[in-house]
N, C-alpha and C positions, 0 to 999 in steps of 0.2 A: 542714686535715688533708691530708697527702700522698695521692695516688692510689695510691702504691706502699706502703701500710701493710704492715709485716712484711718488707720487702725486706732490712732489716739486723737482723732478729731474732737475738738471741744474739751479736751482734758488738759490738766495742768500738772506739771511734775517738778519736784525738787530733787536735785542730785548733789549729794555731798561728795567732796573730792572730785568735783566736776570739771576742774581746770586741766586735767591731764589723764592719761591712761584710759582705763575702762570707763570711768565716769564721763570723760569727754566724748568717747565713742558712743556711749549710750545716749548722751545728750543730742548728738547729731542725728542718731537714729530716731529718737522720739520726735524731734523737730520735723524731720523729713516725713514722719508718719502723722503729723498734724497737731502735735502737742505744743502748748506753751511750756517753756522750761526756764527754771531759775537755777543757777549754779551757785553752790556754796563751796568756798575753798579758802585756804590761808594765803595762797600765792596771788597777790594783787596783779602782777604783771601777766601771769599765766591766765588769770580770769579774763582780762581784757582780750587777749588773743583767742581764748576759747569761746567767748561770746560771739566774736566776729566769725569764727570758723564754724560754729554749730548753729547759729541763728537763735541762740537763747534770748529771751526777752529781758532778762534781769540777772544781775550777779550780786553776790554779797560776800565780802571778805569776812571770813568767820573762822575762829578756832572752836571746833565742836566740843572741846572739853570745858568751855565756858557755858554753864547751864543757862544763865541769864541772857547771854548773847544769843543762844540758840532759840530761846523763847521769843526774843525780839525779832529774830530773823524769820521765824515761822509766821509771825503776825504780819511782818512786812511782805513776805512772799504771798500770803493770802490776799492782802490788800492790793498787791500789784496784779495778781492773776485772777482774783475773784473766786478761786476755789483751789483745793489741793486734792488731786486724785492719786498721785503716785509719789512715793518716796523711795529713792534708790540710795541706800547708805553705803557708800563705797570709800569714804575717807579712812585712811589708815596709814600706820608707820610700822617699821619692822623692829626698831630698837637694837640693842647691842646683840652681838653674836658671840656669846661666851658661856661657859658653864654656869650653872645656878650659883655655885659657891663664889663665883667671881662677878656675878651680875651687879652692875651699878644700881643703886637704889633709885636714883633720879631717872634712869632709863626705864626701869620697871614701872615706876609711877606714870611716866609720860605715855608709855605704850597702853597701859590700862586706861588712862584718862581719855585718850583719843579713840582707841579701837573699841572699848567696851562702854565706859561711862558716856563718852560722846555719842555713841550710837543710841544708847538708852535715852539721853537727853533729846535726841532728834525724834525718836519714836514718840516719846512722851509729849513733845511739843506739837507734833503734826497730827496725831490721832484725833484730837478734838475737832480739827477742821474737816477731817474725813468723815467724822460722825455727823456733821451738819447735813451731808448728802447721803448718808448711809452707804458710802462707797469708798473703796480705797484699795490700793495695792502697795504693800511695803516689801521691798527686796533688800535684805540685809546681806552684805557681802562678807562671808566668813572665809574659811580656808581649809584645805586638807589638813593643815597643821592643827586645826581645832578638833579633828577626828583622831589623828594619829600621834600628834606631838612631834615636833622636829627637835633633835638635839641641838643644844646651844642656841635655842630660840624659845626659851621658857616663857617669857612675857608675851611674845606674839602668839604662841600656841595656846597659852591660858586665856588670853583675851579673845581669841577666835573660837575657842570652846565655849566661852561665856556668851558669845553672840548666838551660837546655836541654841543654847539653853534659853536665852531671852526670847528668841524667835518662837520656840515651841510654847513658851508660857503665854506670850502676847497673842499668838495665833489662836490658841484655845480660848483666851479671854474674849476675843472678838469673833469667834466662829459663827455665832448666830446673827451677826451683822453682815453688811455687804463688804466688809474689809477683810482682805486676805493677806497673811503675813508669812513669808517663806525666806529661807536662807539659801545661799549658793556657796559651795565649797570648791573653788578652783584649785587645781595644782598650779605650779609655777607657770606663769605666762609672761610674754614679753610686755613689760610696762616699766615706767620710770621708777617704780619701787625697787627694782633690781639694783639700781644705783646705790641703794643703802646697804647692800650685802656684799661680802667678800666673794670672789669667784669660787672659792672652795665650797661655800654654802650652796651656791647656785648649782655647782656640779653635783653635790650630794642630792639635791632635790630632783634634778634631772634624771639621775641614776634610778630613782624610785618610780619613774613613769614608764609603764610598759610600752606605750606608744613610741617612746624613744625621742621625743621632741618636746619643746615648750609649747604651751598653748598660745594661740593668737588672740589679741584683744577683740577682734571682731567675733570670734567664736564665743567668748564670754558675754559680749554685748548682746548677741543674738538670743542667748538663753535668758538674760536679764529682761530683755524686751518682751519675751513671751510671758515670763513670770509677772511682769508689770501690766499685762493686758487683760481685757475682759475674758479672754480665752482661758485663763487660769482661774477658774471659777469654783472648783470643788476640792482644791488642794490648799490646805493652810497648816501652819505649824510644822512645816516639813522642810527637809534639806535636800536640795538638788545637787548632784555631783557633776563636775566637769573637770576630770582629772586624767584623761588619757588612759583610764584603766587602773589608776593607783588606788583609789578608794571606791569600792563598788557597794557601799552600804550607807 
């Protein structure tokens, strides 16, 4: 049980990539702290398990790269919960792990479509519902790769850099409203996304972390939950670091 029980009482949240990893952990935290939660994810079986495990009120099978489907999911989520106060955009994929000159075009397009275009579609669809109550918290999950660039991960690095830029732009657009928009840049942490990477890439990323270990999902989730709360009231269009000392800017 969260030590912040009641922090999200009366609020409603949408979490993309909510069926596993950090999205699922955040969902459990938000539910324990009083929120209604709707999970968006591509994995139907994982969604069912995550709903039971987290106490989410609703799930939607969704490919965030489909703009029309995202619009429909946002409307469905609002109708189900009666409001939208929080969006945690954590859906993402890694893509191929090869040099740029060998990078498959279909993998490049897919990574950009999910990690950047999909996140844009989600923000675009959800903001109007937040404006109805002049309140909202958007947490866009980027990566240290978006700050530094990881070799042999050009699509992922480029997409996550784009997330940072989009967050800064949207946060400034909405700064005079009650909506706050911030990004988080984790270093490598223990999550299912590591299954998409060769061990050599994981070892490289681990070698860059001064703390000498991978992050834990609950550490990332804790920071996201603060960013999604009313306590994060005067910071917007910003990027928070959680990298064990790798990127401190």
